[in-house]
N, C-alpha and C positions, 0 to 999 in steps of 0.2 A: 658413512651411515648415520652419523647424527645428524649431518646437514640435510639428508633426504628425510628422514623422520621430521625435523623442524620443519623443512618446506611442505611436506604435505599435512601438517598440522596447521600451517598457517593459511594454506590453500583450503583446507575444510571451514576455517572460521571464516574467511573471506566469503565462501559460498553460503556458509549460513548467515553471515550479516546481509548479504546480498538477496536473499530470499526473504528474511524478513523485511527490509527494505523494501522490497517488492511487493509484499503481502501488504504492507501499511499504505503504499500507494493505491493499489488496487481498492482496498476498503475506504479509504478516504474518498477516491474519486466515487466509488459507490454512494456513500453516505451524501457527500455534496449532490450528487443527481437527485436523490431522492429528495434531500431538504429543497432543492431548486423547484421541483416537479410539484411538491406539496405547496409552497409560495406563490409558485403561478396557479394553482388551481383556487388558493384561496383569493388572490388578485382577480379572476375571473369572476367569482361567486361575487365581489363586493361590487364590480361594475354592473351587475343586473340590477 
């Protein structure tokens, strides 16, 4: 029984850490895309 409880505890920790990592990846990509589009807009304004 102790083994099963420990296994469930580690599985929940793994799922939580994977969710945090996934959110970090999603947020990082979203912020990078926003910065890239802002930089591209500034570059097109400078070319005019």
